[in-house]
N, C-alpha and C positions, 0 to 999 in steps of 0.2 A: 477425174472429177464426177459426180452424179448431179444429175437435171435441178434437184432439191437443194445441192448443193451451192452449182454453181446460181439458183434463184435467189439462194440467201447472199451470197457475196454481193450481187447485182443488187440486192432491194437494200445492203449494208452500206455500198456507194451510195444509190440514190439517197439514202434518208441524210448520210456525210455530207453531200452535195447541199440538200436544201437546208439544212443548217446553216453551213456555211451562208448558202445566198441570204438568208434572213439574216444573219450576220451582218452581211456587209451591207445588204439593204436599211437595217437601224442604223448602219455607221453616216449611209447618206441622206438622210432623214435626219441626223442629229447636224449634220455638218451644215444641212442647209437652216433649218433652225436658229443655229449658231452663224453662221452668215447674216440674216435678216439682222440679228441682235449688235452685230458689229459697228461699226461707224464705217458710214459710206465712203467716207474719203478715202478709207484704207485702199493703198496700189494694189493688194494682190488679194483680196478677201475671195475671189473666187476659187482660189488654187485649191485649198482642203472639198470643194465640192467637185471640182472637177477630177483629183485625185482619186474622192470616195466613188464617182460618177463610172471610173474607168475600173475600180475594184468592182464596184455590185456589178459591171457588167462581165467581165471576166467569169465572178462568180455563176450569173444564169446563164452562160457561156457553157462550166462545167455541169450547171445543174441541167442544163436539157438535153448534155451529152447521156448525163446519166439517167435521167429519162428516158432516151429516146432505145436504149440501150437493154435494160428493160421490161420497157413494153417491145421491141424486137422477141427479147428471148421469149417473154410471154406471148406474145401473137405465135410465133413457130410452133411453139411447145403445144397450143393449143388443138392449132393446122394439121399436126403430123406426129 
């Protein structure tokens, strides 16, 4: 595979990971807003936030990995 093709694949993966993270972050913020609007006496009102937070963290990890791979590839390319 040519370097340009590798860069394209890594950039596409980075963009997919960013979009996934953005979607999970939005879901997390919606869960917070919905929790604020719910009855404070509800016994499990924090569960949706906890779940959304875990998914957001997982998406951020995937985005970070994709970003690091892309940066490492670009950095290596510029210096060799």
